[in-house]
C-alpha positions as CSV (number, residue, x, y, z in Angstrom):
1,M,0.0,0.0,0.0
2,P,1.5,3.4,-0.9
3,L,2.8,5.4,2.0
4,K,0.5,8.4,1.1
5,T,-2.6,6.2,1.4
6,V,-1.5,4.9,4.8
7,M,-0.8,8.4,6.1
8,A,-4.3,9.6,4.9
9,A,-6.0,6.7,6.7
10,K,-4.1,7.5,9.9
11,D,-5.1,11.2,9.7
12,R,-8.8,10.2,9.3
13,S,-8.6,7.9,12.3
14,R,-7.1,10.7,14.4
15,T,-9.8,13.1,13.2
16,F,-12.6,10.7,14.2
17,A,-11.0,9.9,17.5
18,L,-10.6,13.6,18.4
19,A,-14.2,14.3,17.3
20,A,-15.5,11.4,19.4
21,R,-13.6,12.7,22.4
22,H,-15.3,16.0,22.2
23,G,-18.8,14.6,21.3
24,L,-18.6,15.8,17.7
25,A,-18.5,12.4,16.0
26,P,-21.0,12.2,13.2
27,R,-23.9,9.9,13.7
28,R,-24.7,7.1,11.3
29,A,-27.9,7.8,9.4
30,W,-28.4,4.2,8.4
31,P,-29.8,1.8,9.5
32,P,-32.4,3.9,11.4
33,Q,-32.7,3.1,15.1
34,T,-36.0,1.8,16.3
35,P,-37.2,1.8,19.9
36,A,-36.7,-1.5,21.8
37,P,-39.9,-3.5,22.2
38,W,-39.8,-3.0,26.0
39,R,-40.1,0.7,25.5
40,W,-43.4,0.3,23.6
41,A,-44.6,-2.0,26.4
42,M,-43.7,0.5,29.2
43,T,-45.5,3.3,27.3
44,G,-48.6,1.2,27.0
45,V,-48.5,0.3,30.7
46,M,-48.1,3.9,31.7
47,L,-51.0,5.1,29.5
48,G,-53.2,2.4,30.8
49,A,-52.4,3.2,34.4
50,M,-53.2,6.9,33.8
51,A,-56.5,6.0,32.2
52,T,-57.4,3.7,35.0
53,L,-56.5,6.2,37.6
54,L,-58.6,8.9,35.9
55,L,-61.6,6.6,35.5
56,C,-61.4,5.4,39.1
57,A,-60.4,8.7,40.7
58,P,-61.8,8.7,44.3
59,A,-64.7,10.9,45.4
60,Q,-62.3,12.4,47.9
61,W,-60.7,14.3,45.1
62,L,-63.9,16.2,44.5
63,A,-64.3,16.8,48.3
64,Q,-60.9,18.3,48.4
65,G,-61.6,20.5,45.4
66,V,-64.9,21.8,46.8
67,A,-63.3,22.6,50.2
68,W,-60.5,24.5,48.5
69,A,-62.9,26.5,46.2
70,T,-65.2,27.5,49.1
71,H,-62.4,28.2,51.7
72,D,-63.6,25.3,53.8
73,Q,-67.2,26.6,54.1
74,L,-68.8,23.8,52.1
75,L,-67.5,20.4,52.9
76,L,-68.2,16.9,51.5
77,Q,-67.6,14.5,54.3
78,E,-67.6,10.7,54.2
79,A,-67.3,10.9,50.4
80,R,-67.8,7.5,48.7
81,G,-67.6,6.3,45.1
82,T,-65.6,8.0,42.4
83,L,-65.0,11.5,41.2
84,W,-67.6,10.8,38.4
85,Q,-70.3,9.1,40.5
86,G,-70.4,9.2,44.2
87,S,-72.1,10.6,47.3
88,A,-71.2,12.5,50.5
89,Q,-72.7,14.2,53.5
90,V,-72.9,18.0,53.0
91,V,-71.6,20.2,55.9
92,L,-71.7,24.0,56.1
93,A,-68.8,25.4,58.2
94,G,-67.4,28.8,59.2
95,G,-64.2,28.3,57.3
96,A,-60.7,27.2,58.3
97,G,-60.2,27.1,62.0
98,S,-63.9,27.6,62.8
99,R,-65.7,25.4,65.3
100,D,-69.1,26.0,63.7
101,A,-70.4,23.2,61.5
102,Q,-73.8,21.9,60.6
103,A,-74.5,18.7,58.6
104,L,-77.3,18.2,56.1
105,P,-79.5,15.2,57.1
106,G,-78.9,12.4,54.7
107,R,-76.5,12.3,51.8
108,I,-76.2,14.0,48.4
109,A,-75.3,12.0,45.3
110,W,-73.8,13.3,42.1
111,T,-73.0,12.1,38.6
112,L,-70.4,14.1,36.6
113,Q,-70.0,13.6,32.9
114,P,-67.5,16.1,31.4
115,L,-68.1,14.9,27.8
116,N,-71.9,15.1,28.0
117,T,-73.0,18.7,27.6
118,A,-76.6,17.8,27.8
119,E,-76.2,16.6,31.4
120,L,-72.8,17.8,32.7
121,L,-73.7,17.3,36.3
122,S,-76.6,15.7,38.1
123,L,-77.4,16.2,41.9
124,Q,-79.8,14.2,44.0
125,S,-80.7,14.6,47.7
126,D,-83.2,12.3,49.3
127,C,-83.9,14.8,52.1
128,C,-84.2,18.0,50.1
129,M,-85.0,17.3,46.4
130,T,-88.0,15.6,44.9
131,A,-86.2,15.3,41.6
132,P,-82.6,15.5,40.4
133,M,-81.1,18.9,39.7
134,H,-79.2,19.0,36.4
135,L,-76.5,21.3,35.0
136,R,-75.9,21.4,31.3
137,A,-73.6,23.4,29.1
138,S,-73.9,25.1,25.7
139,R,-71.4,26.8,23.4
140,T,-71.7,30.5,22.8
141,G,-69.7,33.0,20.8
142,Y,-67.8,33.9,24.0
143,G,-67.2,30.4,25.3
144,V,-69.4,28.0,27.4
145,Q,-72.6,28.9,29.2
146,L,-73.9,26.7,32.1
147,H,-77.6,26.2,32.6
148,L,-79.3,25.0,35.8
149,S,-82.5,23.1,35.6
150,D,-85.7,24.7,37.1
151,T,-85.7,22.1,39.9
152,P,-87.0,23.4,43.3
153,S,-85.2,22.2,46.5
154,H,-86.1,22.4,50.2
155,W,-83.3,22.9,52.8
156,P,-83.5,23.1,56.6
157,A,-82.7,26.7,57.8
158,A,-80.8,25.2,60.7
159,L,-78.0,24.4,58.2
160,L,-77.1,28.1,58.1
161,S,-75.9,27.9,61.7
162,G,-72.8,26.2,60.5
163,L,-71.6,29.3,58.7
164,G,-70.7,31.1,61.9
165,A,-71.7,34.6,62.8
166,P,-74.4,35.9,62.8
167,W,-76.2,32.6,62.0
168,N,-74.7,30.7,65.0
169,T,-76.2,33.4,67.3
170,L,-79.6,33.6,65.6
171,Q,-79.9,29.8,65.4
172,P,-82.6,30.0,62.6
173,Q,-85.2,27.3,62.2
174,G,-87.6,26.8,59.4
175,D,-87.7,25.7,55.8
176,L,-85.7,27.3,52.9
177,V,-87.2,26.7,49.4
178,L,-84.9,27.5,46.4
179,T,-86.6,27.9,43.0
180,P,-84.3,28.7,40.1
181,E,-85.9,29.9,36.8
182,R,-83.8,29.9,33.6
183,L,-80.7,30.4,35.7
184,S,-77.4,30.4,33.8
185,L,-73.8,31.3,34.3
186,Q,-71.2,32.5,31.7
187,W,-67.6,33.4,32.2
188,L,-66.9,36.8,30.7
189,S,-63.9,39.2,31.2
190,G,-62.6,37.3,34.2
191,Q,-66.0,37.1,36.1
192,W,-69.2,35.1,36.0
193,R,-72.2,36.7,34.4
194,V,-75.5,35.5,35.8
195,E,-78.8,35.4,33.8
196,G,-82.2,34.4,34.9
197,S,-83.6,34.5,38.4
198,L,-83.6,32.6,41.8
199,K,-86.3,32.8,44.4
200,L,-85.7,31.9,48.0
201,T,-88.7,31.4,50.3
202,A,-88.0,31.2,54.0
203,R,-91.1,29.6,55.5
204,D,-92.2,29.6,59.1
205,M,-88.9,31.0,60.4
206,A,-88.0,31.0,64.1
207,S,-85.0,31.8,66.3
208,R,-83.8,30.9,69.7
209,L,-83.6,34.6,70.5
210,S,-87.4,35.1,70.3
211,T,-90.4,33.4,72.0
212,L,-92.5,34.2,68.9
213,K,-92.6,30.9,66.8
214,P,-92.9,31.2,64.0
215,M,-91.9,34.8,63.4
216,G,-93.0,34.8,59.7
217,T,-92.5,33.8,56.1
218,Y,-90.2,35.8,53.8
219,Q,-89.2,35.9,50.2
220,V,-85.9,36.9,48.6
221,D,-86.0,37.5,44.8
222,M,-82.7,37.5,42.9
223,T,-83.0,38.6,39.2
224,T,-80.6,39.6,36.5
225,A,-79.5,43.2,37.1
226,A,-80.2,45.9,34.5
227,S,-76.5,46.8,34.3
228,P,-74.2,44.7,32.2
229,S,-72.1,43.7,35.2
230,G,-73.6,40.2,35.4
231,A,-74.8,40.8,39.0
232,L,-78.2,39.9,40.5
233,D,-80.6,42.4,42.0
234,V,-81.8,41.3,45.5
235,T,-85.1,42.1,47.0
236,L,-86.4,41.1,50.4
237,R,-90.0,41.3,51.5
238,T,-92.3,39.9,54.2
239,V,-95.0,37.5,53.1
240,S,-96.6,37.1,56.5
241,G,-95.7,37.2,60.2
242,G,-95.0,39.4,63.2
243,L,-91.3,40.2,62.2
244,L,-91.3,42.6,59.3
245,L,-88.3,42.5,57.0
246,S,-87.6,44.5,53.8
247,G,-84.6,45.6,51.8
248,Q,-82.8,45.7,48.5
249,G,-79.2,45.0,47.3
250,Q,-77.0,43.4,44.7
251,W,-75.1,40.2,44.6
252,S,-72.2,39.8,42.2
253,G,-71.5,36.2,43.0
254,Q,-68.5,37.2,45.1
255,R,-70.0,39.9,47.3
256,L,-73.4,40.9,48.6
257,R,-74.3,44.5,49.1
258,F,-77.6,44.9,50.9
259,Q,-79.5,47.6,52.8
260,G,-82.7,46.9,54.6
261,E,-84.6,47.2,57.9
262,A,-86.4,45.0,60.4
263,S,-89.3,45.9,62.7
264,A,-92.0,44.2,64.7
265,A,-95.8,44.3,64.4
266,P,-97.2,46.3,67.4
267,E,-98.6,43.3,69.1
268,H,-95.2,41.4,69.0
269,E,-92.8,44.2,69.9
270,A,-91.9,42.7,73.3
271,A,-91.3,39.2,71.9
272,L,-89.0,40.5,69.2
273,D,-87.1,43.4,71.0
274,N,-84.0,41.3,71.9
275,L,-83.8,39.9,68.4
276,L,-84.1,43.3,66.7
277,S,-81.2,44.6,68.8
278,I,-78.9,41.8,67.6
279,M,-80.0,41.8,63.9
280,G,-78.7,45.4,63.2
281,R,-78.2,48.9,64.4
282,R,-81.3,50.1,66.3
283,Q,-83.0,53.3,65.2
284,G,-86.1,53.6,67.4
285,A,-88.4,50.7,66.8
286,R,-86.5,49.7,63.7
287,S,-83.3,47.7,63.2
288,L,-81.2,48.7,60.2
289,L,-79.7,45.8,58.2
290,S,-76.5,46.2,56.2
291,W,-74.1,43.8,54.5
292,G,-71.2,44.5,52.2
């Protein structure tokens, strides 16, 4: 072999060795490298495990999410089943660190179907609903709008005591009837826009602070505000009873602003005097109510 050929071969060997030492050696383009069979098997196992975990996600995950979103004021205790279909006992509490808590009698069951917009969520409570309450979704030009079915529900007023002050002092008793009508929510410009109306009827209300039982029946009407803010106008009126309540305000979904007054029918002033002093700032025979 000619000396010139031998020297050229040695130079090429030195060049490749130096390039390899510094991580610059060219990669062979052929034959193409294919993943080992065990890699495909591991990928399949991991995907299967993730799908199984998602399908069998425990109901406790929903309970933790609800507690976080409501700052520990709405709790789902003794959660059973899965994230998609389960049940729990509803508890209203005063928030983190609060000792006030009130549990709903019985359990509430849910079915969650993220891919079914016709019935995104279904709720059923044996103690408080005669029929399931449904939440469905529809697409709009601005995103997704959520619609609540016009399903009435009945809740014990004693449940409010779990929220802390002032409810733990008032210790309300009676029956709360919630009646939604074409109620929907839409996320716009960083806030929820509410449409429709919600009626709350507080029937045969009583309190441990008054000997008058019941004190009366009251109605709160929440309807879409005339302004484009997406808030609800709130109106309180007395349907019947010795305790007279009235007022107006606005609820934005995050904050309630309300101004009203409470007074007693002449024949019940003595029985309601102590309660009126606690409900708000006294102004003669009236008690001024203010929130927000």
